[in-house]
C-alpha positions as CSV (number, residue, x, y, z in Angstrom):
1,X,-7.5,14.0,-91.3
2,X,-7.0,11.9,-94.4
3,X,-4.7,13.4,-97.1
4,X,-4.4,12.1,-100.7
5,X,-1.5,13.6,-102.6
6,X,-1.3,12.7,-106.2
7,X,-2.5,9.2,-105.5
8,X,-2.9,6.7,-108.3
9,X,-3.8,3.1,-108.5
10,X,-3.2,0.6,-111.4
11,X,-3.3,-3.2,-111.7
12,X,-2.5,-5.8,-114.4
13,X,-5.2,-7.6,-116.3
14,X,-4.4,-10.1,-119.0
15,X,-0.9,-8.8,-119.3
16,X,-1.8,-5.1,-119.6
17,X,-1.8,-2.4,-117.1
18,X,-5.3,-1.0,-116.1
19,X,-5.1,2.5,-114.5
20,X,-8.1,3.1,-112.3
21,X,-7.1,6.3,-110.5
22,X,-4.5,8.9,-111.2
23,X,-3.4,12.1,-109.5
24,X,-6.1,12.1,-106.8
25,X,-5.5,15.0,-104.4
26,X,-7.9,15.8,-101.6
27,X,-8.0,16.2,-97.8
28,X,-10.9,14.7,-95.8
29,X,-10.9,16.9,-92.7
30,X,-11.7,15.4,-89.3
31,X,-15.4,15.5,-88.6
32,X,-16.4,16.0,-92.2
33,X,-19.2,14.1,-94.0
34,X,-18.3,13.6,-97.7
35,X,-20.4,12.0,-100.4
36,X,-18.4,10.7,-103.4
37,X,-20.1,10.3,-106.8
38,X,-18.9,9.3,-110.2
39,X,-20.0,7.0,-113.1
40,X,-19.8,3.2,-112.5
41,X,-16.4,1.8,-113.1
42,X,-14.5,5.0,-112.5
43,X,-12.7,4.0,-109.3
44,X,-14.9,5.1,-106.3
45,X,-14.7,1.7,-104.5
46,X,-11.0,1.5,-105.2
47,X,-10.6,5.0,-103.6
48,X,-12.4,3.8,-100.5
49,X,-10.2,0.7,-100.3
50,X,-7.1,3.0,-100.5
51,X,-8.5,5.2,-97.7
52,X,-9.2,2.2,-95.5
53,X,-5.7,0.7,-96.1
54,X,-7.2,-2.3,-97.8
55,X,-5.2,-1.5,-101.0
56,X,-1.9,0.4,-101.4
57,X,-1.5,3.3,-103.9
58,X,0.8,2.5,-106.8
59,X,1.8,6.2,-106.9
60,X,1.5,9.3,-104.8
61,X,1.2,9.6,-101.0
62,X,-1.6,8.8,-98.5
63,X,-1.3,10.3,-95.0
64,X,-3.5,9.4,-92.0
65,X,-3.3,12.1,-89.4
66,X,0.0,13.2,-90.9
67,X,1.5,9.7,-90.9
68,X,2.8,8.6,-94.3
69,X,1.3,5.2,-94.9
70,X,4.0,4.3,-97.5
71,X,6.4,3.6,-94.6
72,X,4.1,1.3,-92.6
73,X,4.5,-2.5,-92.4
74,X,1.5,-4.7,-93.0
75,X,1.1,-5.1,-89.2
76,X,1.2,-1.4,-88.6
77,X,-1.4,-0.9,-91.4
78,X,-3.6,-3.5,-89.8
79,X,-3.3,-1.8,-86.4
80,X,-4.0,1.6,-87.8
81,X,-7.0,0.3,-89.8
82,X,-8.5,-1.5,-86.8
83,X,-8.5,1.6,-84.6
84,X,-9.3,4.2,-87.2
85,X,-11.8,2.8,-89.7
86,X,-15.3,1.3,-89.7
87,X,-16.5,-0.2,-93.0
88,X,-20.1,-0.4,-94.3
89,X,-20.9,-2.2,-97.5
90,X,-23.9,-2.4,-99.8
91,X,-24.2,-6.2,-99.6
92,X,-23.9,-6.3,-95.7
93,X,-21.1,-9.0,-95.7
94,X,-22.6,-10.8,-92.7
95,X,-21.7,-14.4,-92.0
96,X,-25.0,-16.3,-92.5
97,X,-24.2,-19.1,-90.0
98,X,-23.2,-16.8,-87.2
99,X,-25.7,-15.0,-84.9
100,X,-26.2,-11.3,-85.1
101,X,-24.2,-10.9,-81.9
102,X,-21.4,-13.1,-83.2
103,X,-21.2,-11.1,-86.4
104,X,-20.8,-7.8,-84.5
105,X,-18.4,-9.3,-81.9
106,X,-16.2,-10.7,-84.8
107,X,-15.0,-7.1,-85.5
108,X,-13.6,-6.9,-82.0
109,X,-12.3,-10.5,-82.0
110,X,-10.3,-9.8,-85.2
111,X,-8.7,-6.8,-83.7
112,X,-8.2,-8.5,-80.3
113,X,-10.0,-5.7,-78.4
114,X,-10.7,-6.8,-74.9
115,X,-11.7,-10.1,-73.2
116,X,-14.6,-12.1,-74.5
117,X,-17.1,-10.8,-71.9
118,X,-16.2,-7.2,-72.6
119,X,-16.5,-7.8,-76.4
120,X,-20.0,-9.3,-75.9
121,X,-21.1,-6.3,-73.8
122,X,-19.7,-3.8,-76.4
123,X,-21.5,-5.7,-79.2
124,X,-24.8,-5.6,-77.4
125,X,-24.4,-1.9,-76.8
126,X,-23.8,-1.4,-80.5
127,X,-26.9,-3.4,-81.3
128,X,-28.9,-1.3,-78.9
129,X,-27.8,1.8,-80.7
130,X,-29.3,0.5,-83.9
131,X,-32.4,-0.9,-82.2
132,X,-31.6,-4.6,-82.7
133,X,-30.6,-5.9,-79.3
134,X,-33.7,-8.1,-79.4
135,X,-32.4,-9.9,-82.5
136,X,-28.9,-10.7,-81.1
137,X,-29.4,-14.5,-81.2
138,X,-31.0,-14.6,-84.7
139,X,-29.0,-15.4,-87.8
140,X,-28.8,-13.1,-90.8
141,X,-31.2,-15.1,-93.0
142,X,-33.9,-14.4,-90.5
143,X,-33.5,-10.6,-90.9
144,X,-35.0,-8.2,-93.3
145,X,-32.7,-6.2,-95.6
146,X,-33.0,-3.1,-93.4
147,X,-32.2,-5.1,-90.3
148,X,-29.2,-6.8,-91.9
149,X,-27.7,-3.4,-92.9
150,X,-28.2,-2.0,-89.4
151,X,-26.4,-5.1,-88.0
152,X,-23.6,-4.3,-90.5
153,X,-23.6,-0.7,-89.2
154,X,-23.4,-1.9,-85.6
155,X,-20.4,-4.1,-86.6
156,X,-18.8,-1.0,-88.2
157,X,-19.2,1.1,-85.1
158,X,-18.5,-1.5,-82.3
159,X,-14.8,-0.6,-82.3
160,X,-15.7,3.1,-82.0
161,X,-13.8,4.1,-85.2
162,X,-12.9,7.7,-86.0
163,X,-13.9,7.3,-89.7
164,X,-16.8,5.5,-91.4
165,X,-16.2,4.4,-95.0
166,X,-19.5,3.5,-96.6
167,X,-19.8,2.0,-100.1
168,X,-23.3,2.4,-101.5
169,X,-24.8,1.6,-98.1
170,X,-28.4,2.3,-99.1
171,X,-28.3,0.6,-102.5
172,X,-30.2,-2.5,-101.3
173,X,-32.7,-0.7,-99.1
174,X,-36.3,0.6,-99.5
175,X,-37.0,4.2,-98.8
176,X,-38.0,3.7,-95.1
177,X,-34.9,1.6,-94.3
178,X,-32.7,3.9,-96.3
179,X,-33.8,6.9,-94.2
180,X,-33.4,5.0,-90.9
181,X,-29.8,4.0,-91.9
182,X,-29.0,7.6,-93.0
183,X,-30.2,8.8,-89.6
184,X,-27.7,6.5,-87.9
185,X,-24.9,7.7,-90.2
186,X,-25.8,11.3,-89.6
187,X,-25.9,10.7,-85.8
188,X,-22.4,9.2,-86.0
189,X,-21.2,12.3,-87.8
190,X,-23.0,14.6,-85.3
191,X,-20.9,12.9,-82.5
192,X,-17.7,14.0,-84.3
193,X,-17.2,11.1,-86.6
194,X,-15.8,11.5,-90.1
195,X,-17.8,9.9,-93.0
196,X,-16.8,9.2,-96.6
197,X,-19.7,7.7,-98.4
198,X,-19.8,6.5,-102.0
199,X,-23.3,6.7,-103.4
200,X,-25.5,7.1,-106.4
201,X,-28.5,8.0,-104.3
202,X,-29.5,11.7,-104.4
203,X,-31.2,11.4,-101.0
204,X,-28.1,9.9,-99.4
205,X,-25.8,12.4,-101.0
206,X,-27.9,15.2,-99.7
207,X,-27.0,14.2,-96.1
208,X,-23.4,15.0,-96.7
209,X,-21.8,18.4,-95.8
210,X,-19.2,18.0,-98.5
211,X,-20.6,16.6,-101.8
212,X,-17.8,15.6,-104.1
213,X,-17.3,14.3,-107.7
214,X,-14.4,11.9,-108.2
215,X,-13.3,13.6,-111.4
216,X,-13.0,16.9,-109.5
217,X,-10.3,15.3,-107.3
218,X,-8.0,14.6,-110.3
219,X,-6.3,17.0,-112.6
220,X,-8.1,17.1,-115.9
221,X,-5.3,15.6,-117.9
222,X,-5.1,12.7,-115.5
223,X,-8.8,11.8,-115.5
224,X,-8.9,8.1,-116.6
225,X,-10.8,6.9,-119.6
226,X,-13.6,4.5,-118.9
227,X,-12.3,0.9,-118.6
228,X,-13.8,-2.3,-119.8
229,X,-16.7,-3.4,-117.5
230,X,-14.8,-6.6,-116.7
231,X,-11.9,-4.6,-115.5
232,X,-13.8,-1.9,-113.6
233,X,-13.3,-1.7,-109.8
234,X,-15.9,0.7,-108.5
């Protein structure tokens, strides 16, 4: 369960404060599948970063399974992030010079989960889940866009996270590959996983059990004005 209580986020740009989010209050229940929609530049990606402990709220409280993250050290946040969250991005974020297997194994290596042989076996199992075990020794430039995104999904799942945070995961895919990826995300949810997915895609949003609009999570008086494109963060 992820609880946002009056959460806000601001940063400084050229000597002035830019407020991206303000007063966000919502609970993402365990096992839910939420889609999050809002205009570009309104803070959707920033909210995902806060949920995944990649950024820290500048106001309000964020609780993960009842644990107030304000009181965690950086090391504690890293540990909680590694065992709780899997991340899926629109632009895949694969290392082009590493093999597919190495890209997936890297998620385990960073979190120091198990000996190398066990990591390799876990990575191969994750690739089998997405139908790409046969591409394990290829490098990302040799993959199609759909294959690259499935590798990224395998990397997100290899640590067996409780929560999948997906930022426009279908944005670079054609209809067939989009549907295949959404089937994988839906299967993760059906197994009890929690999904929070930012998307502009009507088809992707329709898979969610909890369709949300970002502005509905903030009190009307706190809804931020559109920011300059150069300053926008999601």
